C-alpha positions in Angstrom: 84.3 78.0 317.8 83.2 78.3 314.2 80.8 81.2 313.7 77.5 80.9 311.7 76.4 83.5 309.2 72.8 84.8 309.0 71.8 81.8 307.0 73.2 79.2 309.4 76.3 78.5 307.3 79.5 77.8 309.3 82.3 80.1 308.1 85.5 78.1 308.4 87.5 79.0 305.3 89.5 82.1 304.4 91.1 82.6 301.0 94.1 85.0 301.1 95.3 86.8 298.0 99.0 87.6 298.6 99.5 89.6 295.4 97.6 91.1 292.5 100.5 90.3 290.2 100.6 87.4 287.8 103.1 86.0 285.2 100.2 85.0 282.9 97.3 86.9 281.3 94.6 84.2 281.0 91.9 85.5 278.8 89.0 84.9 281.3 90.9 86.2 284.3 92.8 89.4 283.2 92.7 91.8 280.3 95.5 91.5 277.8 97.3 94.6 279.0 96.8 93.6 282.7 95.1 95.5 285.4 96.2 98.6 287.3 98.5 97.1 289.9 98.6 98.1 293.6 101.7 99.8 294.8 104.0 98.1 297.2 102.6 100.2 300.0 99.0 99.2 299.2 99.7 95.4 299.4 99.4 93.8 302.9 102.7 92.9 304.5 103.2 89.4 305.6 103.0 90.6 309.2 99.6 92.0 308.5 98.5 88.8 306.8 99.7 86.9 309.8 97.6 89.1 312.2 94.5 88.6 310.1 95.1 84.8 309.9 95.6 84.6 313.7 92.3 86.6 314.3 90.5 84.3 311.8 91.8 81.2 313.5 90.5 82.4 316.9 87.1 82.7 315.3 87.1 79.1 314.2 88.5 79.5 310.6 90.6 76.4 310.2 91.2 76.3 306.5 93.4 78.9 304.6 94.2 78.9 300.9 96.8 81.2 299.4 96.0 82.7 296.1 97.0 85.7 293.9 97.3 86.9 291.2 99.9 84.2 291.2 101.1 83.6 294.8 104.5 82.1 293.7 105.6 85.4 292.2 105.7 87.1 295.6 109.1 87.0 297.2 109.2 85.2 300.6 106.1 83.1 300.0 107.7 80.0 301.5 108.3 81.9 304.8 104.7 83.1 304.9 103.6 79.5 304.5 105.8 78.5 307.4 104.3 81.2 309.6 100.7 80.4 308.7 101.2 76.7 309.2 102.4 77.4 312.8 99.2 79.2 313.8 97.1 77.2 316.3 93.7 76.3 314.7 94.8 76.4 311.1 94.9 72.8 310.2 94.4 72.9 306.4 96.8 75.2 304.5 96.7 75.0 300.7 97.5 77.1 297.6 96.0 77.8 294.2 98.7 78.4 291.5 99.1 78.5 287.8 102.0 76.1 288.2 104.6 78.0 286.2 107.0 78.3 289.1 105.8 75.3 291.1 108.7 73.0 290.2 111.2 75.3 291.8 109.2 75.8 295.0 107.2 72.6 295.6 109.6 70.9 298.0 110.3 74.0 300.1 106.5 74.7 300.3 105.8 71.2 301.5 108.6 71.4 304.1 107.2 74.7 305.3 103.8 73.2 306.0 101.7 73.5 302.8 99.5 70.5 302.4 98.1 70.7 298.9 98.0 72.7 295.7 95.3 73.4 293.1 96.7 74.0 289.6 95.0 76.0 286.9 95.2 74.2 283.6 92.9 75.0 280.7 94.4 73.1 277.8 96.5 70.0 277.2 97.7 71.4 273.8 100.9 73.5 274.0 99.9 76.0 271.4 96.4 76.5 272.7 97.7 76.7 276.3 100.0 79.5 275.2 97.1 81.3 273.5 94.7 81.0 276.5 97.4 82.1 279.0 98.9 84.7 276.5 102.4 83.4 276.8 102.5 80.4 279.2 104.3 77.1 278.5 102.4 73.9 279.2 105.6 72.0 280.0 106.3 74.3 282.9 103.0 73.5 284.5 103.3 69.7 283.9 106.8 69.8 285.5 105.4 71.8 288.4 102.6 69.2 288.9 105.1 66.4 289.0 107.3 68.2 291.5 104.3 68.8 293.7 103.4 65.1 293.5 107.0 64.1 294.5 106.9 66.6 297.4 103.7 65.2 298.7 101.5 68.1 298.0 98.5 65.9 297.3 95.9 65.4 296.2 96.7 67.8 293.3 93.5 69.3 291.9 93.4 70.6 288.4 91.1 73.6 287.8 89.9 73.8 284.2 87.6 76.7 283.2 85.6 75.4 280.2 84.9 78.0 277.5 82.8 77.4 274.4 84.8 77.7 271.2 88.1 77.8 273.1 88.7 74.6 275.0 85.4 72.8 275.3 86.6 70.2 272.8 89.2 69.0 275.3 86.9 67.9 278.1 87.1 64.2 277.1 90.9 64.5 276.9 91.0 65.9 280.4 88.7 63.1 281.6 90.9 60.5 280.1 93.8 61.7 282.2 91.9 60.5 285.3 91.8 56.9 284.0 95.4 55.9 284.5 96.9 58.8 286.4 96.0 60.3 289.8 94.6 63.4 288.2 91.7 65.1 290.0 90.2 67.4 287.3 87.6 70.0 288.2 85.6 71.5 285.4 84.6 75.1 286.2 81.8 77.0 284.6 82.9 80.4 283.2 82.0 83.3 285.5 81.8 87.0 284.5 84.4 88.7 286.6 85.3 92.4 286.5 85.8 95.0 283.9 87.8 95.0 280.7 87.9 91.2 280.0 87.9 90.2 276.3 84.9 88.0 276.9 82.9 90.3 279.1 80.1 91.2 276.7 79.5 87.7 275.5 80.2 85.6 278.5 76.8 83.9 278.5 77.4 82.5 275.0 80.8 81.2 276.2 79.5 79.2 279.2 79.5 75.4 278.9 77.3 74.2 281.8 78.3 71.1 283.8 75.5 69.0 282.4 76.8 69.4 278.9 80.3 68.6 280.0 79.2 65.5 281.8 77.2 64.4 278.8 80.2 64.7 276.5 82.4 62.7 278.9 79.9 60.0 279.4 79.1 59.6 275.7 82.7 58.7 275.0 84.1 57.2 278.3 81.1 55.7 280.2 78.9 56.6 283.0 80.3 58.6 285.9 80.0 57.2 289.4 79.8 59.4 292.6 83.2 59.7 294.3 84.3 60.9 297.7 87.1 63.3 298.1 88.5 63.6 301.6 90.6 66.8 301.6 89.5 70.3 300.7 86.2 69.2 299.2 84.9 72.7 298.5 82.0 73.4 296.1 82.7 70.7 293.6 80.6 67.6 293.1 83.0 64.7 292.4 82.7 61.6 290.2 84.8 58.8 288.9 84.9 57.0 285.6 84.6 53.2 286.1 88.0 51.9 287.2 89.7 55.3 287.1 92.5 56.3 289.5 91.5 60.0 289.6 88.3 61.9 289.8 86.3 64.4 287.9 84.6 67.4 289.7 82.1 70.0 288.5 81.9 73.5 289.9 78.5 74.9 288.9 78.7 78.5 289.9 76.3 79.6 287.2 73.9 76.7 286.3 73.4 75.4 289.9 74.9 77.7 292.5 76.2 76.2 295.7 75.8 79.3 297.8 73.7 77.4 300.3 76.8 75.6 301.5 79.4 78.4 301.1 81.8 78.5 304.0 84.3 81.0 302.9 85.4 84.6 302.8 88.2 86.2 300.7 90.9 88.7 301.6 92.3 90.7 298.7 95.9 91.6 298.4 95.2 95.2 299.4 93.5 94.2 302.5 89.8 94.2 301.7 87.6 91.4 303.1 85.0 90.1 300.6 82.3 88.0 302.2 81.2 86.9 298.7 83.4 86.4 295.6 80.6 87.5 293.3 79.7 90.7 295.2 81.5 94.0 295.2 80.8 94.5 298.9 84.1 94.8 300.8 85.2 95.5 304.4 88.5 97.4 304.9 91.0 95.6 307.1 94.1 97.3 306.0 93.3 100.8 307.3 92.4 99.7 310.8 95.6 97.5 310.9 97.8 100.4 310.0 96.0 102.6 312.6 97.1 100.1 315.3 94.2 97.7 315.4 94.9 94.6 317.4 93.6 91.0 317.1 90.3 91.8 318.8 89.4 94.7 316.5 90.3 92.6 313.5 88.1 89.8 314.8 85.2 92.1 315.1 85.7 93.2 311.4 85.9 89.5 310.4 82.6 88.9 312.2 81.1 91.8 310.4 82.0 89.9 307.2 80.4 86.8 308.5 77.2 88.7 309.4 76.9 90.5 306.1 77.6 87.5 303.9 74.7 87.4 301.4 72.4 84.4 300.9 73.6 83.9 297.3 75.0 85.5 294.2 72.9 87.0 291.4 74.6 86.0 288.2 71.3 84.7 286.8 70.0 88.2 287.0 73.1 89.6 285.3 74.2 91.1 288.5 77.9 90.3 288.9 80.9 92.0 290.3 82.3 94.9 288.3 85.0 96.6 290.4 87.7 93.9 290.2 88.9 91.4 287.7 89.3 87.8 288.9 93.1 88.2 289.2 92.5 91.0 291.8 90.4 88.8 294.0 92.1 85.4 294.0 89.1 83.3 292.9 
């Protein structure tokens, strides 16, 4: 049975960060020099992740998404997918990836039981993509997306963080991709996450809110129509250009928060449960696990997370998380 939090929201979704390591250094996600990495001992083992996932499933959590860092840099990730896909009650298993290694893993992930992938992609221009990611190659991501499509990991959702003065002039180009291809692009408002980011002190000036993005798209390509998305709907509001094959989504974390319908909690790579992405409040699951806690005790800690989930975030009051960068939480 799915449990309700204090604000009558059913909590049915757990995002699991499997590593804090990443092969990119995206400017809004991680400082140029990276973040202090957890030691091998600090990171949850796959067996510990499985225990938490089984406990979550017994509490009615039916959707699990694997994140990082970059989940595909962790050795053995396909086997973890296989284990999680076999847990009774988990009927929706997905992954968010930067796509760099997706082409080599897509088929194996699909065969292991992964259903879908979200791919982070913030520019369609190779040189700009390399600059935003501090070293990534656009062609690797595009090849990864094609491999995912061929493997049946669909629908593929493309997460694009729009940053003023960096890539906001590409929103129409991204929207055009939905016209003749099955691209499902989701424009995400920039969020301030953690210490040490190059944009931390000026993040409000860098935000491009969804209304502005939509206005740019409609001015050039026509009026957007509401669209239904069946799988993994999440916080985005979806639209479609007239006659388009794909969709456009808007994730309005800053301008119009969707906390009233939030159904998720997050597990960091080092075993801390975060009831809210945008709050530093955490519940330690790793220590009890390593002291011998079983499923029932982990379930009680997960329920504590459900019970302490806040009504909403407070970005509007300049009160955002400070302890971790986005790469250390998994988004």
